[in-house]
C-alpha angles and dihedrals in degrees: 000000000000089000091051090052090052094050094044088052092056093042094053095043103058098071091060094061093062100067138047098255105071110203124245115327098337123139146072097223130196114241091242095052106041119151094234094160092053090053090047093053093049102036105021094243124100114195111227125221087253091053091051092046090053090050091050095052094043092057128078136190122227115222107247099041117301138106133233143166139223109244104177140032089249097067097266110161129197123207140135126298089234090055091060096033093109091051093049091048092049093053092045128086139187087274098045114034105182091175092061099033102030128229138246125182104214089192133023091247087063095058110117122225116239111228112233094358119146135186122196122199115197107227104164141021121197127182108234098165093119092052094050091045092051092049094050101035113139094359131126139185116346094003091052096049093045091050092047093048092045095051092044092051090048092051093045093049093050090047096051094042090208092290113143091211090060126072126183133191133184103224122204113216130186089017090299098324089119135016124204128185111224118202116200135189107224124218110193097168105073123159134194116247104168141355127167124226115292090239089063098038090053100027107167092026121210094337090065096038110123089008132117137235091058135177106194133139093204095166137125135177123210131168130229116222133198122194090349094306132097108275108250114228130200091187122051138135115260122212116264114250093215124046116246117251139191113304096021120139113250135186125201118209114191149099112280110200112227133323128191103208094125099047119123120245090255090057092046090053090059089048091052099039104033121009102043101041093046092047090050093053092047095047094043091055091045090052091054092048092049091050090053091049091053090054090063092080147310094281091050089050091052098050094045097044099094094045092050091049092055093044093050089048090051094050092056093044095050091045092055092049092047093050090052092055092047093056112103095212092052093045091049092052092051091048090049091051093052093043090052090052092047092050091052090050092049091049092060113062093205093050092045093052093047104039118011098085090058091078090059093046092053090047091053090050090055090057088057091046093053090055094043101042100094094047092044095052098040101037103035103010129065102272100083103044109034100173136106091220091051091050091052090050093051092048093048092051095046096041089056091054099038100048091064090061127081109275094247092053097054129100106266094248090064105044118124090257091056100043098085091057091045091052091052090052094048094044095049115138093213114137120250118222105208095201093052093044090051090049097049094044091047091051094050094045088053090053090046091057092046094049099046100027133253092263096049110124092228092052090050090052089053101043107021104186094331126107115241090256093050092047092049092051093050093047098046097042094040100050123094093202093101085076111088095209090053091054092047092050093049094047095046093041091059126197095341092056095043093046089053094047114112096198118140095224094048090046090052093054091043089058094050103031094096092053092046092049090050091055091047091049092051091049094048095046101038102032116012098044092047094048091047097047099039094037085059090053093049088049091052090051089051090049091051092052105034104020129239100277093105129097123252125238114275114270105181089270133115116296137164127214130184133212142120141258103273141149127225143206119267119181089344094306125110114242112209113229100228131057126193137229088245089060090064091058091048090054093047112113101167091242127097129294090020097047116116115217119260089248091062095045091050093049097047096104090056097048128095097233092191093064117109117266108179133356140197125225138177093245112137108239141155138183109312092045089092107122094024117146117241108213136182130228089279090059091248124138117256100161150357122237113230106151148353131231124258095268089055090068088079087058090098087077104024148345132239115188091201095070112001107104136178114217121216142179108246115236090227090065092047093052093044092051095046093050104037105026108029102028090227095161098156092046092047090052092049093057096038113135 
């Protein structure tokens, strides 16, 4: 029945994305195109431009795919525990496991710097659609993608001005129907202030993931620094004075990853038949291998914990999306939506001449994508070389080659606007566990050989006569790239230094770089450029027919959604929208993953067990919204997004307000825990209403 609810959600939702009047609380809206009047008519509150500007500047994006918010004038930032899990793991050791035991900086001097961690604050949005259109006019294939990349790099470079504290991105919206230039302020010095124990942040573990009711304290506080001092903030979210309750209006401000609500049917077929099932097989096997690795010992369990968390999360997410696309009712509704759009285009001679052939062009590109997918994902994507050391080697090699080219001719990862972020990644002080690196690289090389075949020329270049396990061991134990100073010297020394390097990992990527670039070139010319150009034309046709008052697909950039605290029906039963702290103790069994930490058990007599713990709301979210602030009409924090329910997994393709729910930590639980369990007096005072 849960599956039926998920599929019905997706089936019902799709129709609402075709026209200008989005139903109910649907939509991940850009901050410069928010339907304030619609919210005002429904909820009696109309957000002003100043209100939206404050929300924009109070939010921040975490590099790697999470959201966060400034919550004090001294650069304090709130996000999820699972969004800083990697950081906590990297600053932990076998003697001090902050993931397991939690961490609290009693004083600011005790705050621990996160290696390689980055926060981005969106400060300006500029429409550059005309400039992109002029640069790409009349072009196709290779010429189109080169012109697009060149103009984007030019705009980003001018925007950033070469300043490492500024980052700029050209963002494609409405499948290329509009292009905006986003200017960010970068914070590369971020330090941990507080995290609870993993057992409390992920109470219920994988069995409760994407499930409601929930009882998690999935929260973390970090602090942004500038020039060695806390980064002063004019804009930040204050704490709500009154706890939110059922029926209250809520807004979610964060960075949803990517949705696919505007894809054509040909693109959805590739999602259903190729991308999702293959990803599910890969991640499921990786999950099993990681579980085995953790059973080798307590230290192995510690170092693999974060990776296993993300993989388990991915398995559930991909499964939910795949089930949505397999549902006949959902598929029929999507087909009906596209057919209706096509018929309207055909009925208008001008629209037909300008836009109808784009559907066929996108369909042809999907044929190419099906044939190319394995080589793209294993040779150039992340499936074939799953290793931090391998990623560093690839970046060092390519950065050395790309930086000698004109900015507009480089691969996008190595343009002037991207180099500060790349440097931070390469110069990370995170520890490297050789056993885990050998394991992950060995697993991915095994999958590479399976996917492409043992006799494939590329596979032979990678492995030679070695088995995947033997090759991984030689590469990981032979490389010097685990040494930070070595990486710095190679990066700063440029092509001369990298060409002279006799490092096995760099030599590996030197051997295969030409093949990988060829695959990337084919993908960009035969798939990406076609989808971008003709997706733009389909978007323009949709604009001409339905207007522009719809929201674009999520792009990993800042969005705001609106909704309210509300329950839903599951298997015919009404699920209340708010759980209590007492409910966590009722669910406690003493056995993982339902074992409350000792700190909570000891503090039980002091706690107000009737206070809210987690809550569900109708806010439209997707992966990437983790860590998003939930605010009220006063712009004050009432919750912290950390999950969705099972029906929300279909949200990649559509939204149903009847059952899709965002799941948040209630601020009442956070304040109660900080004060009565963790003794975080200074932190509590800093976020006081």
